[in-house]
C-alpha positions as CSV (number, residue, x, y, z in Angstrom):
1,X,31.6,-9.7,-22.9
2,X,32.7,-8.8,-19.4
3,X,31.9,-11.3,-16.7
4,X,32.8,-9.6,-13.5
5,X,30.5,-7.3,-11.7
6,X,31.7,-3.6,-11.6
7,X,32.8,-1.7,-8.6
8,X,30.0,0.0,-6.5
9,X,30.1,3.3,-8.4
10,X,30.4,1.7,-11.9
11,X,26.9,0.1,-12.2
12,X,25.4,2.9,-14.3
13,X,27.9,2.4,-17.2
14,X,27.7,-1.4,-16.7
15,X,24.0,-1.3,-17.2
16,X,24.3,0.7,-20.4
17,X,26.9,-1.7,-21.8
18,X,24.7,-4.7,-20.9
19,X,21.7,-3.1,-22.7
20,X,23.8,-2.7,-25.8
21,X,25.2,-6.3,-25.7
22,X,22.1,-8.1,-24.4
23,X,21.7,-11.6,-25.7
24,X,17.9,-11.5,-26.0
25,X,15.3,-8.8,-26.4
26,X,13.9,-9.5,-22.9
27,X,17.4,-9.0,-21.4
28,X,17.8,-5.8,-23.4
29,X,14.5,-4.5,-22.1
30,X,15.4,-5.4,-18.6
31,X,18.8,-3.6,-18.7
32,X,17.3,-0.6,-20.6
33,X,14.5,0.0,-18.0
34,X,16.7,-0.6,-14.9
35,X,16.4,2.3,-12.4
36,X,20.1,3.3,-12.7
37,X,20.1,6.8,-11.2
38,X,22.5,6.6,-8.2
39,X,21.1,9.9,-6.8
40,X,17.4,8.9,-6.9
41,X,15.8,8.9,-3.5
42,X,14.8,5.4,-2.3
43,X,11.2,6.6,-1.7
44,X,10.8,7.3,-5.4
45,X,12.4,4.1,-6.7
46,X,10.2,1.1,-7.6
47,X,11.4,-2.0,-5.8
48,X,11.0,-5.7,-6.2
49,X,12.0,-8.3,-3.6
50,X,13.4,-11.6,-4.9
51,X,14.2,-14.9,-3.2
52,X,15.5,-18.2,-4.6
53,X,15.3,-21.8,-3.3
54,X,18.0,-24.0,-4.7
55,X,19.0,-27.6,-4.6
56,X,22.3,-26.8,-2.9
57,X,24.8,-24.0,-2.4
58,X,27.1,-24.4,-5.4
59,X,25.7,-23.0,-8.7
60,X,28.1,-25.2,-10.7
61,X,26.5,-28.3,-9.3
62,X,23.1,-27.2,-8.1
63,X,20.1,-25.4,-9.6
64,X,17.3,-23.1,-8.9
65,X,14.1,-24.9,-7.7
66,X,11.9,-21.9,-7.1
67,X,11.8,-18.1,-7.5
68,X,9.5,-15.7,-5.6
69,X,9.1,-12.0,-6.4
70,X,6.9,-9.3,-5.0
71,X,6.8,-5.6,-6.1
72,X,6.9,-3.0,-3.4
73,X,7.7,0.5,-2.3
74,X,8.5,2.1,1.0
75,X,4.8,2.6,1.5
76,X,3.2,-0.6,0.5
77,X,3.8,-4.2,-0.6
78,X,1.8,-5.4,-3.6
79,X,0.8,-8.8,-2.3
80,X,-1.7,-9.3,-5.0
81,X,1.1,-9.0,-7.6
82,X,3.4,-11.5,-6.0
83,X,4.6,-14.3,-8.3
84,X,6.1,-17.7,-7.5
85,X,7.6,-20.2,-10.0
86,X,8.8,-23.8,-9.3
87,X,11.5,-24.8,-11.7
88,X,13.1,-28.0,-13.0
89,X,16.9,-27.7,-12.4
90,X,19.1,-28.8,-15.3
91,X,21.5,-30.9,-13.2
92,X,19.0,-33.0,-11.4
93,X,17.5,-32.9,-8.0
94,X,18.8,-35.2,-5.3
95,X,16.1,-34.2,-2.8
96,X,18.6,-33.5,0.0
97,X,17.2,-30.0,0.5
98,X,13.5,-31.0,0.6
99,X,13.5,-30.7,4.4
100,X,14.3,-27.0,4.0
101,X,12.1,-25.8,1.1
102,X,9.5,-28.7,1.0
103,X,9.6,-28.8,-2.8
104,X,9.1,-32.4,-3.9
105,X,10.4,-34.5,-6.7
106,X,6.9,-34.7,-8.3
107,X,6.7,-30.9,-8.4
108,X,10.1,-30.5,-9.9
109,X,9.5,-33.2,-12.6
110,X,6.4,-31.4,-13.8
111,X,7.9,-27.9,-13.6
112,X,9.3,-25.8,-16.5
113,X,12.9,-25.0,-17.1
114,X,14.0,-21.5,-16.3
115,X,14.3,-20.8,-20.0
116,X,10.5,-21.2,-20.4
117,X,9.6,-18.6,-17.8
118,X,12.5,-16.2,-18.0
119,X,10.6,-13.6,-20.1
120,X,7.8,-13.6,-17.5
121,X,10.4,-13.2,-14.6
122,X,12.1,-10.4,-16.4
123,X,8.8,-8.7,-17.0
124,X,8.1,-8.8,-13.2
125,X,11.6,-7.2,-12.6
126,X,11.1,-4.6,-15.3
127,X,11.9,-1.0,-14.2
128,X,12.4,-2.1,-10.5
129,X,15.4,-2.2,-8.3
130,X,15.8,-5.8,-6.8
131,X,16.0,-6.4,-3.1
132,X,17.4,-9.6,-1.6
133,X,18.6,-11.0,1.7
134,X,22.2,-12.2,1.1
135,X,23.0,-11.1,-2.4
136,X,25.9,-13.6,-3.2
137,X,23.4,-16.4,-3.4
138,X,20.9,-14.7,-5.7
139,X,23.6,-13.1,-7.8
140,X,25.6,-16.2,-8.5
141,X,22.7,-18.6,-9.1
142,X,20.8,-16.2,-11.4
143,X,23.8,-15.1,-13.4
144,X,24.9,-18.7,-14.0
145,X,21.4,-19.9,-14.8
146,X,20.7,-17.1,-17.3
147,X,24.1,-17.4,-18.9
148,X,23.6,-21.1,-19.5
149,X,20.3,-20.5,-21.3
150,X,21.0,-17.3,-23.2
151,X,24.8,-16.8,-23.2
152,X,24.1,-13.3,-21.7
153,X,25.4,-11.9,-18.5
154,X,22.8,-11.3,-15.8
155,X,24.3,-9.0,-13.2
156,X,22.9,-5.8,-11.8
157,X,22.8,-3.7,-8.6
158,X,20.9,-5.1,-5.6
159,X,19.9,-3.8,-2.2
160,X,20.9,-6.5,0.3
161,X,19.0,-6.4,3.6
162,X,21.5,-8.7,5.2
163,X,24.3,-6.4,4.1
164,X,22.5,-3.5,5.9
165,X,22.2,-5.6,9.0
166,X,25.9,-6.6,8.8
167,X,27.1,-3.0,8.7
168,X,25.3,-2.5,12.0
169,X,25.8,-5.7,13.9
170,X,29.1,-7.1,12.5
171,X,31.3,-4.1,12.9
172,X,34.7,-5.1,14.4
173,X,34.1,-3.1,17.6
174,X,30.7,-4.7,18.1
175,X,32.2,-8.2,17.6
176,X,35.1,-7.4,20.0
177,X,32.6,-6.1,22.7
178,X,30.4,-9.2,22.4
179,X,33.4,-11.5,22.7
180,X,34.5,-9.6,25.9
181,X,31.0,-10.0,27.2
182,X,31.0,-13.7,26.2
183,X,28.1,-13.2,23.8
184,X,27.7,-14.7,20.4
185,X,27.5,-12.4,17.4
186,X,24.1,-11.1,16.6
187,X,22.4,-13.2,13.9
188,X,21.7,-11.5,10.6
189,X,19.6,-14.2,9.2
190,X,16.3,-13.0,7.7
191,X,13.9,-13.9,10.6
192,X,16.4,-12.9,13.3
193,X,16.9,-9.6,11.6
194,X,13.1,-9.1,11.3
195,X,12.7,-9.8,15.0
196,X,14.9,-6.8,15.9
197,X,12.4,-4.5,14.2
198,X,9.3,-6.1,15.8
199,X,8.3,-7.9,12.6
200,X,6.7,-11.4,12.9
201,X,8.6,-14.5,11.8
202,X,7.5,-16.3,8.7
203,X,8.0,-19.9,7.8
204,X,11.5,-19.9,6.2
205,X,12.7,-21.4,2.9
206,X,9.6,-20.6,0.9
207,X,10.7,-18.2,-1.9
208,X,7.7,-16.0,-2.1
209,X,7.4,-15.7,1.7
210,X,11.1,-14.9,2.1
211,X,10.7,-12.3,-0.7
212,X,7.9,-10.6,1.3
213,X,10.0,-10.9,4.4
214,X,12.9,-9.1,2.8
215,X,10.6,-6.4,1.5
216,X,9.1,-5.7,5.0
217,X,12.6,-5.8,6.5
218,X,13.9,-3.1,4.1
219,X,11.0,-0.9,4.9
220,X,11.8,-1.2,8.6
221,X,15.5,-0.6,8.0
222,X,14.9,2.6,6.0
223,X,12.5,3.8,8.7
224,X,15.0,3.2,11.5
225,X,18.4,3.9,10.0
226,X,18.0,6.0,6.9
227,X,15.5,8.4,5.4
228,X,13.1,8.4,2.5
229,X,15.6,10.7,0.7
230,X,18.5,8.3,1.0
231,X,20.2,7.9,-2.3
232,X,19.8,4.6,-4.1
233,X,23.6,4.5,-4.7
234,X,24.2,4.6,-1.0
235,X,22.3,1.3,-0.6
236,X,23.0,-0.9,-3.5
237,X,25.8,-3.4,-3.9
């Protein structure tokens, strides 16, 4: 089975291949139902924001401690349908990251492994286009975690709200101008990005709150920089 993500315009065929080669029925259902139409307008595409808290930054040595998801559209965020799981990582938990996410050893010791809740997580993602803030983190950790438990590849298109901010605030000419003016580059972290759109800050490093924050940020980004008819394929990575 292929292990590398496809180029930007190759996701549709990739998803079809993954559906045929899926390692489990729940993965097959996930890939089969994925909203893969590049030309679909973002306003008509069901969305789901995802955020992870992990025990470190390297998926080879660290694991997922919590996952938060919330379904949404450009018009509303389904707060009542938000879900949050605390997980027991397979490679132990040193506790060094507790100061960031406040997940304790006691919570982790009593938590399920990802394998036990993966069907429920896939059910929440079913038929929706995932939205994250900084896709390399979610993509690398989710793919490795699912491969370790099922043997199946778990890669799919995402909308990355940080990527959208980077295209506007990290362009070379903007960076050169800020250097000339002796200003630091604009931050594209989640709460700093939200502030630019007048959105309130949330307490960071809580998976479900960060998922809600990313959902609200995408709504604002579409309103300010795109339109409701913007093609999904223009936004996903």
